[in-house]
VOGU-3710 file (C-alpha; in Angstrom, 3 decimals, decimal comma):
1> mmqqyqeikk> -24,601/5,376/15,978  -21,814/7,279/17,677  -20,551/3,996/19,203  -20,452/2,748/15,735  -18,466/5,851/14,683  -15,957/5,520/17,439  -15,245/1,897/16,790  -14,371/2,662/13,031  -12,516/5,737/14,029  -10,236/3,795/16,376
11> shsdallffr> -8,742/1,954/13,408  -8,117/5,118/11,405  -6,921/7,542/13,988  -4,496/9,159/11,660  -7,224/10,162/9,088  -10,267/12,229/8,728  -13,320/9,868/8,734  -16,217/10,838/6,290  -19,125/8,900/7,913  -22,198/8,480/5,630
21> lgdfyemfgs> -25,398/9,654/7,156  -28,282/9,722/4,540  -27,339/12,258/1,913  -24,357/13,740/3,844  -20,926/12,573/4,868  -20,596/13,758/8,615  -17,318/14,330/10,548  -17,325/14,502/14,307  -14,979/15,755/17,058  -11,565/16,917/16,092
31> daeiaskele> -11,966/15,652/12,595  -14,985/18,125/12,369  -12,962/20,903/13,702  -10,209/20,340/11,306  -12,464/19,925/8,356  -14,620/22,975/9,136  -11,531/25,104/9,225  -9,726/23,584/6,078  -12,996/23,448/4,033  -14,457/26,588/5,480
41> itltgrgyee> -17,913/24,936/6,357  -20,003/25,461/9,269  -19,172/23,706/12,482  -22,199/22,580/14,415  -22,716/20,125/17,183  -24,557/16,966/18,272  -25,842/16,230/21,768  -26,367/18,731/24,566  -24,234/21,096/26,784  -21,051/19,456/28,087
51> kripmcgvpy> -21,651/16,407/25,981  -22,120/18,348/22,808  -19,759/16,888/20,008  -18,366/19,162/17,313  -19,918/18,100/13,949  -19,774/19,170/10,213  -20,872/17,501/6,933  -20,626/17,749/3,116  -23,322/16,527/0,699  -22,488/13,108/-0,778
61> havdsyigrl> -22,981/14,280/-4,441  -20,342/16,883/-3,953  -17,861/15,023/-1,801  -15,020/14,549/-4,346  -14,209/18,261/-4,420  -14,128/18,488/-0,684  -11,881/15,431/-0,455  -9,703/16,892/-3,034  -9,064/19,961/-1,118  -8,173/18,024/2,058
71> iskgyrvvic> -5,803/15,698/0,150  -3,899/18,697/-1,481  -3,405/19,927/2,165  -1,745/16,589/3,015  -4,634/14,940/4,830  -5,687/11,233/4,640  -9,543/10,712/4,193  -11,340/7,522/5,177  -14,719/6,786/3,263  -17,293/4,997/5,505
81> eqtedpalak> -20,341/4,102/3,451  -23,765/2,683/4,454  -23,546/-0,906/3,174  -27,415/-1,666/3,465  -30,546/0,168/2,626  -31,681/2,242/5,609  -35,260/1,434/4,849  -34,624/-2,418/5,067  -32,149/-2,041/8,220  -33,390/-3,639/11,438
91> glvkrevirv> -31,896/-1,213/13,860  -28,539/0,392/13,149  -27,541/0,755/9,554  -24,475/-1,132/8,684  -21,426/0,760/7,747  -18,057/-0,057/6,359  -14,854/1,579/5,344  -14,839/1,215/1,575  -11,724/3,342/0,756  -8,916/5,124/2,265
101> itpgtvidng> -7,737/8,255/0,230  -4,219/9,533/0,748  -2,103/12,090/-1,299  -0,531/9,237/-3,109  -3,484/7,072/-3,783  -5,787/9,601/-5,485  -7,403/8,645/-8,779  -10,314/11,139/-9,138  -9,742/13,804/-11,949  -10,796/16,536/-9,539
111> cleagknnyl> -7,916/15,996/-7,271  -5,198/15,626/-9,914  -3,149/17,696/-12,363  -3,856/16,651/-15,915  -0,138/16,951/-17,116  1,514/15,568/-13,967  1,698/11,998/-12,658  0,807/11,394/-9,073  3,340/8,894/-7,521  3,199/6,920/-4,405
121> lalsfdelsy> 6,837/5,873/-3,505  8,162/3,104/-1,268  11,663/2,824/0,166  13,385/-0,175/1,690  17,081/-0,103/2,557  19,886/-1,856/4,350  23,646/-0,971/4,672  24,300/-1,661/1,141  21,541/-0,314/-0,926  18,237/1,521/-1,312
131> glayvdlstg> 15,320/-0,236/-3,072  12,812/2,190/-4,596  9,523/1,488/-6,183  6,927/4,002/-7,313  3,258/3,649/-8,628  0,784/6,133/-10,253  -2,703/4,578/-9,259  -4,174/7,012/-11,705  -2,423/5,502/-14,764  -1,255/2,012/-13,589
141> efkstdilsk> 2,525/2,934/-14,041  4,666/0,878/-11,669  8,419/1,146/-11,803  11,449/0,227/-9,505  15,186/0,673/-9,148  18,040/0,020/-6,658  20,527/2,528/-5,649  23,822/1,675/-3,810  24,190/3,340/-0,333  27,450/4,975/-1,360
151> dknnylysei> 25,652/6,683/-4,178  23,046/8,003/-1,797  23,854/11,722/-1,965  24,672/11,551/-5,701  21,757/9,606/-6,872  19,061/8,833/-4,253  17,795/12,352/-3,510  17,923/13,524/-7,044  15,923/10,533/-8,183  13,213/11,015/-5,375
161> arispsecli> 13,089/14,750/-6,552  12,592/13,562/-10,129  9,824/11,282/-9,224  8,435/14,039/-6,926  6,056/11,697/-5,106  3,134/12,833/-3,072  3,505/10,267/-0,588  6,303/7,816/0,535  5,993/4,609/2,537  8,895/3,941/5,030
171> fiddmdkdnd> 9,212/0,707/7,038  8,429/1,677/10,487  11,685/0,243/11,992  13,720/2,310/9,463  12,243/5,646/10,357  15,072/6,349/12,968  17,875/4,719/10,831  18,329/7,572/8,333  17,526/10,984/9,648  18,982/12,636/6,694
181> lmdflksrni> 16,650/10,993/4,464  13,537/11,694/6,646  14,680/15,435/6,749  14,845/15,349/2,840  11,457/13,905/2,304  9,973/16,485/4,806  11,866/19,379/3,071  10,064/18,392/-0,182  6,684/18,300/1,521  6,166/14,681/0,862
191> litkykyrda> 3,808/12,792/3,104  5,704/10,283/5,040  3,606/7,080/5,871  4,745/4,310/8,126  4,245/0,663/7,106  4,682/-2,472/9,072  4,749/-5,284/6,423  7,160/-8,155/7,019  8,162/-8,130/3,318  9,847/-4,800/3,924
201> vdldtaqeki> 12,839/-6,837/5,287  11,991/-10,351/3,919  12,926/-10,629/0,387  11,302/-13,982/-0,074  7,985/-12,899/1,369  8,089/-9,943/-0,945  8,760/-11,899/-3,958  5,857/-14,154/-3,308  3,594/-11,426/-2,722  4,535/-9,764/-6,084
211> kkffsinsie> 4,101/-13,091/-7,886  0,601/-13,623/-6,484  -0,591/-10,119/-7,287  0,463/-10,258/-10,806  -0,262/-13,986/-11,324  3,255/-14,909/-12,483  5,600/-17,827/-11,792  8,824/-15,666/-11,444  9,732/-12,170/-10,854  12,407/-12,487/-13,452
221> sfglndksls> 9,575/-12,341/-16,107  9,500/-8,615/-15,265  13,287/-8,395/-15,500  13,520/-8,153/-11,695  16,660/-9,246/-9,899  15,762/-11,864/-7,401  18,198/-10,106/-4,949  16,684/-6,676/-5,728  15,848/-4,970/-2,512  13,352/-2,788/-4,670
231> ccaasaliey> 11,157/-6,061/-4,557  10,424/-5,267/-0,928  9,410/-1,713/-1,585  7,177/-3,007/-4,449  5,659/-5,506/-2,244  4,981/-2,709/0,431  3,180/-0,710/-2,383  1,010/-3,679/-3,192  0,059/-4,312/0,248  -0,722/-0,612/0,819
241> iketqkctas> -2,947/-0,390/-2,400  -4,824/-3,333/-1,167  -5,391/-1,898/2,278  -6,476/1,511/0,912  -8,279/0,883/-2,200  -10,204/-2,240/-1,190  -10,064/-3,518/-4,831  -7,930/-5,489/-6,978  -6,273/-2,630/-8,995  -6,306/-4,800/-12,117
251> hivsikpyli> -4,999/-1,952/-14,204  -1,585/-2,386/-12,690  -0,312/-5,145/-14,946  3,380/-5,046/-14,461  6,606/-3,724/-12,709  9,173/-2,089/-15,022  12,514/-2,191/-13,441  15,096/0,308/-14,594  18,715/1,542/-14,000  19,694/4,915/-13,129
261> sdfmfidmit> 22,386/4,428/-15,915  19,691/3,930/-18,634  19,116/7,549/-19,010  21,167/10,855/-18,875  21,230/11,588/-15,204  20,150/15,043/-14,333  20,585/15,836/-10,497  18,168/18,036/-8,788  20,472/21,037/-8,844  20,973/20,933/-12,488
271> rrnlelvsnv> 17,154/20,267/-13,063  16,636/23,557/-11,053  19,308/25,575/-12,643  18,214/24,745/-16,241  14,384/25,180/-15,259  13,345/21,949/-17,013  9,819/21,662/-15,790  9,447/24,627/-13,446  10,991/28,021/-13,037  13,304/29,023/-10,247
281> rsnltdgsll> 11,252/32,079/-9,031  7,784/30,504/-8,427  8,264/26,690/-9,183  5,606/26,974/-11,755  5,595/25,559/-15,288  5,800/29,008/-16,992  9,189/29,922/-17,973  10,553/26,431/-18,096  11,574/24,203/-21,047  8,453/22,126/-20,617
291> sildktktgm> 6,215/25,276/-21,117  7,999/25,858/-24,474  7,750/22,300/-25,791  4,396/21,219/-24,510  1,866/21,681/-27,244  0,155/18,382/-26,285  -3,583/17,745/-26,610  -4,012/15,302/-24,012  -2,997/15,062/-20,260  -1,414/11,579/-20,982
301> gsrllrswil> 0,698/13,201/-23,604  1,691/16,056/-21,601  2,702/13,735/-18,641  4,862/11,668/-21,097  6,634/14,669/-22,418  7,416/15,715/-19,029  9,073/12,303/-18,292  11,081/12,611/-21,551  12,469/15,839/-20,436  13,409/14,596/-16,994
311> qplldvkqie> 14,950/11,432/-18,403  16,838/12,082/-21,794  17,880/9,094/-23,699  21,401/7,483/-24,244  20,377/5,106/-26,829  21,202/6,707/-30,147  18,791/4,365/-32,005  15,948/5,374/-29,686  16,871/9,035/-30,077  16,875/8,760/-33,993
321> krldaveelt> 13,559/6,933/-34,004  11,983/10,100/-32,105  13,848/12,538/-34,412  12,508/10,582/-37,611  8,972/10,959/-36,325  9,429/14,688/-35,496  11,110/15,370/-38,802  8,027/13,719/-40,688  5,654/15,681/-38,762  7,459/19,046/-39,260
331> gslllrenlg> 7,574/18,263/-42,898  3,808/18,348/-43,449  1,394/20,953/-41,990  -1,587/19,091/-43,240  -0,311/15,898/-41,358  0,293/17,770/-38,123  -3,171/19,516/-38,348  -5,183/16,523/-39,239  -3,357/14,247/-36,678  -3,492/16,902/-34,029
341> asvsqiydie> -7,316/17,422/-34,620  -7,921/13,634/-34,301  -5,678/13,173/-31,074  -7,518/16,165/-29,511  -10,815/14,089/-29,603  -9,185/11,390/-27,529  -9,553/11,803/-23,604  -7,194/10,634/-20,965  -7,474/6,912/-21,660  -4,678/6,040/-19,055
351> rltsriasgr> -6,768/7,645/-16,190  -10,205/6,522/-17,545  -8,880/2,979/-17,669  -7,610/3,124/-13,989  -10,874/4,481/-12,813  -12,816/1,679/-14,755  -10,363/-1,020/-13,397  -10,690/0,349/-9,900  -14,499/0,297/-9,937  -14,620/4,306/-9,579
361> anakdlialk> -15,771/5,139/-13,026  -19,168/6,541/-13,737  -21,109/6,351/-16,912  -19,869/9,626/-18,301  -16,343/8,138/-18,015  -17,567/5,204/-20,191  -18,945/7,621/-22,630  -15,605/9,492/-22,960  -13,824/6,131/-23,275  -16,109/5,363/-26,249
371> aslksipevk> -15,578/8,598/-27,900  -11,680/8,147/-27,503  -11,824/4,666/-28,947  -13,869/5,808/-31,871  -11,276/8,307/-32,828  -8,315/5,950/-32,918  -9,297/4,519/-36,447  -8,956/8,127/-37,754  -5,504/8,284/-36,375  -4,747/5,058/-37,899
381> kilknsnsgl> -5,990/6,239/-41,389  -3,942/9,384/-41,225  -0,780/7,362/-40,305  -1,209/4,297/-42,614  1,387/5,682/-45,017  3,792/7,010/-42,441  7,544/6,306/-42,691  8,218/6,623/-38,939  8,242/3,331/-36,980  6,964/5,279/-33,720
391> lreilsipdf> 4,095/6,678/-35,576  3,093/3,493/-37,433  2,859/1,608/-34,055  -0,780/2,840/-33,901  -1,537/0,539/-36,681  -0,963/-2,492/-34,357  -3,556/-1,315/-31,868  -6,952/-3,122/-32,149  -10,018/-1,502/-33,073  -11,904/-2,000/-29,828
401> sdiigliesg> -15,043/-2,443/-31,646  -16,460/-4,812/-28,872  -16,052/-2,100/-26,302  -17,373/0,596/-28,450  -20,300/-1,573/-29,289  -21,143/-2,405/-25,603  -20,841/1,157/-24,423  -22,886/2,427/-27,536  -25,739/-0,213/-26,973  -25,759/-0,072/-23,166
411> icddpphtik> -25,034/3,500/-21,771  -27,102/6,386/-22,469  -25,451/9,189/-24,607  -25,869/11,801/-21,824  -25,934/9,901/-18,500  -25,961/11,485/-15,038  -22,911/11,652/-12,965  -24,344/9,383/-10,225  -24,587/5,757/-11,095  -27,229/4,721/-8,371
421> dggliksgfd> -30,138/7,061/-9,443  -31,103/5,454/-12,793  -30,931/7,091/-16,254  -27,750/5,108/-17,239  -28,986/2,314/-19,354  -30,719/2,532/-22,798  -33,907/0,788/-23,391  -33,617/-2,379/-25,415  -30,287/-3,415/-23,910  -31,746/-5,649/-20,912
431> pdldditnsa> -35,339/-7,245/-21,344  -35,777/-7,299/-17,478  -35,047/-3,633/-17,047  -37,407/-2,877/-20,068  -40,104/-4,765/-18,343  -39,828/-3,084/-15,091  -39,572/0,404/-16,789  -42,484/-0,324/-19,015  -44,548/-1,405/-16,009  -43,593/1,964/-14,228
441> kdakkwilef> -44,628/3,795/-17,332  -47,968/1,988/-17,571  -48,588/2,985/-13,820  -47,521/6,627/-14,404  -49,764/6,749/-17,413  -52,766/5,344/-15,394  -52,053/8,120/-12,816  -52,111/10,829/-15,548  -55,224/9,428/-16,880  -56,731/9,116/-13,353
451> esneklrtgi> -56,402/12,884/-13,080  -58,375/13,638/-16,223  -60,946/11,108/-15,466  -61,519/12,489/-11,878  -61,990/16,046/-13,316  -64,731/14,808/-15,458  -66,386/12,592/-12,913  -66,291/15,219/-10,036  -66,547/18,369/-12,148  -63,764/20,012/-10,280
461> kslkvgftkv> -61,696/21,550/-13,096  -58,813/22,678/-10,654  -58,251/19,074/-9,346  -54,651/18,082/-9,791  -52,669/14,970/-8,922  -49,266/15,638/-7,092  -46,369/13,821/-5,521  -43,874/14,292/-2,582  -41,447/12,005/-1,122  -43,111/12,295/2,270
471> fgyyiditss> -46,776/11,672/1,192  -46,561/10,070/-2,173  -49,296/10,607/-4,799  -52,308/12,762/-3,680  -55,315/14,667/-5,021  -55,196/18,300/-4,507  -58,473/20,115/-3,877  -59,014/23,735/-3,312  -61,052/24,996/-0,435  -63,862/26,400/-2,552
481> nlkyvpdnyi> -64,352/23,014/-4,109  -64,320/20,789/-0,987  -68,151/20,464/-1,280  -67,723/18,527/-4,388  -65,281/15,880/-3,007  -66,492/12,367/-3,663  -67,232/9,974/-0,651  -64,558/7,451/-1,782  -61,828/10,211/-1,264  -59,831/9,828/2,053
491> rkqtlvncer> -58,529/13,126/3,594  -54,805/12,965/3,996  -53,714/16,606/4,793  -55,191/19,954/5,377  -53,401/23,200/4,138  -54,230/26,932/4,137  -56,045/27,111/0,893  -56,524/23,296/0,059  -56,768/19,881/1,129  -55,132/16,668/-0,024
501> fitpelkeke> -56,844/13,368/-0,609  -56,038/9,708/-1,602  -57,946/6,794/-2,926  -57,115/3,112/-2,521  -56,543/2,756/-6,286  -54,156/5,764/-6,573  -52,129/4,349/-3,372  -51,901/0,828/-5,300  -50,559/2,390/-8,358  -48,154/4,711/-6,383
511> shvinsdeka> -46,750/1,463/-4,698  -46,226/0,012/-8,039  -44,461/3,060/-9,451  -42,154/3,402/-6,341  -41,217/-0,134/-6,267  -40,697/-0,263/-9,913  -38,439/2,802/-9,981  -36,469/1,294/-7,024  -36,052/-1,961/-8,741  -35,076/-0,141/-12,156
521> keleyqifcs> -32,421/1,827/-10,285  -31,093/-1,245/-8,700  -31,060/-3,207/-11,760  -29,535/-0,355/-13,859  -26,642/-0,157/-11,335  -25,965/-3,830/-11,618  -25,996/-3,706/-15,395  -23,724/-0,709/-15,502  -21,214/-2,459/-12,901  -21,346/-5,603/-15,344
531> ireqisktae> -20,428/-3,437/-18,334  -17,745/-1,713/-16,294  -16,388/-4,967/-15,250  -16,302/-6,393/-18,878  -14,326/-3,298/-19,917  -12,018/-3,628/-17,048  -10,814/-7,095/-18,375  -9,196/-5,146/-21,435  -7,132/-2,773/-19,289  -3,898/-3,904/-20,490
541> nlqkaafvvs> -4,756/-3,360/-24,155  -6,234/-0,076/-23,321  -3,078/1,005/-21,531  -1,039/0,102/-24,566  -3,333/2,154/-26,827  -2,988/5,040/-24,310  0,709/4,852/-24,471  1,006/4,770/-28,178  -1,525/7,703/-28,498  0,312/9,804/-25,818
551> ridalislae> 3,680/9,275/-27,573  2,094/10,400/-30,860  0,774/13,371/-28,920  4,125/14,195/-27,415  5,791/13,911/-30,819  3,264/16,234/-32,499  4,056/18,578/-29,608  7,762/18,522/-30,367  7,027/19,135/-34,075  4,662/22,058/-33,343
561> aavknnycrp> 7,328/23,486/-31,174  10,108/23,101/-33,700  8,104/24,613/-36,642  6,853/27,522/-34,390  10,224/28,249/-32,811  12,543/27,630/-36,072  14,221/24,594/-34,639  16,621/22,297/-36,586  17,165/18,506/-36,670  20,340/17,773/-34,467
571> qindidilei> 22,828/15,271/-35,786  23,849/12,772/-33,193  27,421/11,833/-33,749  29,791/9,340/-32,334  33,022/11,253/-32,771  32,749/12,965/-29,297  31,858/16,583/-30,834  29,639/19,174/-29,643  29,191/21,763/-32,497  26,272/24,318/-32,250
581> tdgrhpvveq> 25,957/26,903/-35,046  23,896/30,014/-33,978  22,307/28,475/-30,996  19,557/30,141/-28,981  18,139/29,768/-25,491  14,721/28,166/-26,155  13,030/29,957/-23,174  14,728/33,310/-23,052  14,144/33,953/-26,831  10,334/33,296/-26,212
591> mnagyrfvpn> 10,152/35,228/-22,915  11,473/38,481/-24,129  9,008/39,378/-26,831  9,937/42,354/-28,961  13,719/41,752/-28,578  15,730/39,936/-31,140  17,710/37,103/-29,372  21,370/37,175/-30,319  22,512/33,590/-31,336  25,992/32,136/-30,495
601> samlnnknsf> 27,891/29,210/-31,583  29,699/26,504/-29,645  32,468/23,999/-30,590  33,957/21,427/-28,237  35,712/18,112/-29,038  38,413/15,849/-27,227  41,111/18,365/-28,072  39,417/21,561/-27,326  37,057/20,602/-24,546  37,202/23,476/-22,011
611> viitgpnmgg> 35,957/27,077/-22,505  36,833/29,849/-20,152  34,296/32,726/-20,326  35,051/36,202/-19,140  33,095/39,424/-19,487  30,575/41,573/-17,617  27,556/40,524/-15,554  24,414/40,973/-17,839  26,671/40,122/-20,878  24,908/36,881/-21,475
621> kstymrqval> 27,394/34,404/-20,120  25,038/32,250/-17,929  22,364/32,353/-20,811  24,845/31,100/-23,248  26,075/28,305/-21,070  22,482/27,307/-20,164  21,422/27,204/-23,817  24,273/24,845/-24,685  23,276/22,603/-21,929  19,450/22,811/-22,981
631> ttlmaqigsf> 20,240/22,084/-26,770  22,176/18,910/-25,806  19,447/17,833/-23,497  16,639/18,600/-26,079  18,754/16,517/-28,759  18,765/13,572/-26,368  15,022/13,508/-25,783  14,635/13,321/-29,463  13,675/17,016/-29,993  14,714/19,557/-32,672
641> vparsasvci> 16,914/22,238/-31,133  17,062/26,036/-31,314  20,144/26,483/-33,655  20,831/26,911/-37,403  22,709/23,501/-37,159  23,898/21,241/-34,442  25,922/18,076/-34,055  25,781/16,538/-30,629  27,621/13,749/-29,026  25,907/11,611/-26,250
651> fdriftriga> 26,417/12,947/-22,771  25,834/10,783/-19,664  25,225/13,640/-17,323  24,864/17,408/-17,319  26,240/19,082/-14,293  25,576/22,743/-13,551  26,815/25,108/-10,821  25,166/28,478/-11,323  24,521/30,665/-8,450  24,131/29,709/-4,751
661> mddlssgqst> 22,194/30,756/-1,651  22,819/30,040/1,997  21,025/26,849/3,156  19,819/28,212/6,495  17,900/24,991/7,393  21,186/23,080/7,593  23,284/26,113/8,597  25,390/25,998/5,466  26,786/29,272/4,066  26,681/30,252/0,367
671> fmvemtevsn> 30,394/29,257/-0,086  29,794/25,866/1,682  26,871/25,311/-0,525  28,999/26,156/-3,488  31,830/23,799/-2,544  29,343/20,961/-1,855  27,990/21,193/-5,408  31,458/21,414/-6,992  32,628/18,462/-4,873  29,481/16,554/-6,440
681> ilnnatsksl> 30,668/17,382/-9,834  34,235/16,545/-9,394  33,492/13,078/-7,671  30,881/12,077/-10,200  31,528/13,589/-13,610  33,125/11,464/-16,405  34,671/12,200/-19,803  31,162/11,888/-21,195  29,662/14,470/-19,017  28,896/18,222/-19,872
691> iildeigrgt> 29,793/20,564/-17,084  28,709/24,167/-16,615  30,238/26,196/-13,929  29,479/29,767/-13,288  31,665/31,880/-10,985  33,460/29,156/-8,831  34,948/30,647/-5,708  33,203/34,044/-5,556  31,845/33,080/-2,055  35,118/33,599/-0,287
701> stfdgmsiac> 38,225/36,003/-0,462  39,643/36,859/-3,858  42,833/34,951/-3,531  41,247/31,884/-2,020  38,412/31,858/-4,532  40,901/32,274/-7,438  43,040/29,540/-6,259  40,007/27,238/-5,865  38,772/28,167/-9,358  42,018/27,437/-10,987
711> avaeyifdki> 42,554/24,105/-9,136  39,049/23,106/-10,132  39,546/23,872/-13,840  42,879/22,144/-14,149  41,330/19,036/-12,210  38,470/18,908/-14,669  40,657/19,378/-17,639  43,596/16,989/-16,613  41,726/14,154/-14,815  38,114/14,147/-15,795
721> kaktffathy> 38,406/15,486/-19,384  34,690/16,451/-19,545  33,599/19,097/-22,030  33,253/22,130/-19,785  32,154/25,752/-20,000  33,647/27,808/-17,154  32,500/31,466/-16,665  34,479/33,568/-14,314  35,512/37,137/-13,150  39,000/36,049/-12,363
731> heltrlsdth> 40,634/37,261/-15,494  43,860/35,447/-14,362  42,367/32,114/-15,189  42,417/33,178/-19,033  46,140/32,446/-18,728  45,300/28,661/-18,325  45,056/28,680/-22,169  48,857/29,358/-22,438  49,762/26,417/-20,388  47,041/23,842/-21,326
741> dgifnfnagv> 46,577/22,907/-24,990  42,812/22,490/-25,237  41,767/25,234/-22,877  40,595/28,396/-24,896  38,921/31,671/-24,129  35,587/33,444/-24,920  34,398/36,752/-23,849  30,863/38,370/-23,614  31,281/41,387/-26,194  31,010/44,745/-24,975
751> keegehvtfl> 30,951/48,009/-27,061  32,540/51,131/-25,175  31,612/54,715/-26,028  33,290/56,847/-23,199  31,521/55,880/-19,814  28,786/54,335/-21,673  28,861/50,537/-22,583  26,588/48,510/-24,744  26,286/44,682/-24,187  26,500/42,901/-27,445
761> yrmlegaadk> 25,401/39,448/-26,076  27,863/37,954/-28,515  30,470/35,346/-27,551  33,788/36,411/-28,907  37,095/34,597/-29,131  39,554/35,696/-26,594  39,707/36,983/-22,976  37,953/40,081/-21,679  40,050/42,726/-19,830  37,244/44,204/-17,699
771> sygihvakya> 34,173/43,208/-15,668  32,300/46,424/-16,065  30,727/45,952/-12,698  30,335/49,533/-11,992  28,565/49,976/-15,174  26,053/47,457/-14,284  25,645/49,007/-10,856  24,854/52,263/-12,652  22,058/50,643/-14,781  20,661/48,974/-11,547
781> glpndvinra> 20,060/52,512/-10,241  22,616/53,091/-7,595  22,940/56,791/-6,484  25,335/58,788/-8,544  27,447/59,554/-5,444  27,918/55,778/-5,055  28,851/55,354/-8,597  31,272/58,269/-8,591  32,961/57,270/-5,637  33,284/53,588/-6,942
791> yevysslsre> 35,176/55,018/-9,950  37,457/56,828/-7,586  38,270/53,615/-5,534  38,785/51,694/-8,748  41,271/54,039/-10,103  43,109/54,137/-6,880  43,322/50,469/-6,789  44,510/50,329/-10,393  47,231/52,754/-9,719  48,489/50,509/-6,745
801> nvi> 48,261/47,429/-9,074  45,810/45,752/-6,579  43,506/44,993/-9,665
//
């Protein structure tokens, strides 16, 4: 057996091998040492003394939770299963690898976050471009794009960060060609997997594999360019899926190519600064825009809403369609409540479909699918008179009555989790199964009657017929009644207070029961697999239904957030105006319970496109700029916005430069990080972009910093002409409004009462004349001696005209 184990392990040296032995999956050697430590299970051994091999194991019925823990730590797991019945094996039981599980190929619910996709990414690149393809095996989503090499720093890294894959495939010969890319992937804790496929560098081979996998005649039917390097990456994913999953993955029905320019592009710096899907402090969802907008009822709805936030739309018609749907939902409490109640009865059809098509679903998954499909007609009924095109799309979804009927008639209402131990199939569904189970019932009935008859025949009232897996059926006689045992009883076992006997008739019925039970279990498994296979053939329609339902769920969520938080419908204009009346920060206003958030307005157009904001720290400048950026982003995902009114033009990108830290890993100082971020903005922003800049130049000397800040402001205003909010403590920059028609000043209002100041959090027209830094230091709790000395130094510098 150990020779068999070693042979299989040779082919999977980079993974932990789960080796099936009876009711356990065992690990040996270094695998056992790693697993016992990571899973906190007992490490034992096999063999004797110096030949003793470390060993540990987990029960087969609980294996998913253990695998999930290992996968979450970045390990690969290989499942080696017994492929023949040990009772029928002649010698060593046959075993084969049935699946390789990696962080990017997980589809089991216990290993996945309900509201987050689990992507497997592949990269292929040459001197001119990078080809990206990514797939979520748990949902069937498969997308691809190409990015020019010259846009690597601008787009590639941010797109990888947006996708946030669990695992990335890199062609083995490319591993040493781009050290920066490798370092970036490692810094994001993305598992890097080397692949050797020829199609990684051979476009023709890649295209042929794609066509074969999807049974299509031309990749152009997917909208793929025949020169696209992403075809190589997509083909590598296909080969990797075949290699690891050992199945057809029929739920992956197409590749959807996209362009970066199809959506508002948000780089990873801006995504972090605006805290779109996670907060800066802990990288968790709490305190993010997603946490405010996500009122979804399903995991698939939550995943879709997340993708909307990370990829705002540029197409006005598509934005208006979402806004129309949200408006209709906000206008009727009854509609929202009824629709939400029906959607909440629907399980994650996307992931259920994937498990069914992959042959991983159990009977409970089919029951969940049935319940979900039975809820769709109610959703249709609620929306049959809807005015929204997006909401009415549910009416085109089939009723799936054939699938519902198949599961209803075939699968027990409360089946077990396992699919090989019986109890899955309803009586009346299959005549052969009914014959076997009825025969077993008759034999069991005979055994029950046998006990009663033997009590009467022998006069032993305490006589009992029992059963164990080791001995089968037996007759239990207490020691005090042994003198009454009939001659035809055959002694089988002697215990302390009793003896056990058998009879030829009892053993005959036992054989019949056991054989019938085993036949029934095997037949039930075959019938279940057949039902599952029939359902898998409808995977594409099920995925379409899942998408429509998830979109309805996401739209309900946006409507719920709008009503709860008093949002308004933004107007999308084509006259290049950004006008927000009494806008609020969607997250800050919710996080500071008990405090009234002070709203502020904003107005920018082609003529007045640049705002310089001065005023004290803690005065609300950064919050104000962020809320403007978030309002525009929310409008472009089709959400209502936190304002009394808003008219928003379409922005191609949002850039933010808010705060900086030393990048110790690459040896970059705070100022270097700041200048790199500013350089990215100046080189990539357009007149259609929104730019948020906070304290440019503060990482160096005052005069250097002021000079750079002034030059940056003038470059943006004169050359780029992007709408810009520019916060600074360099009050000298406010003079730019005198020399540049279109630059104007705002200040964070402060009320002074002697040495005490009150921050008003109101943006007022005009420039501030002070920064109030010493006041902020006082509020922060610096010792009075330090505060007093600071005032002395400030007065001295003022007299000398240094400040």
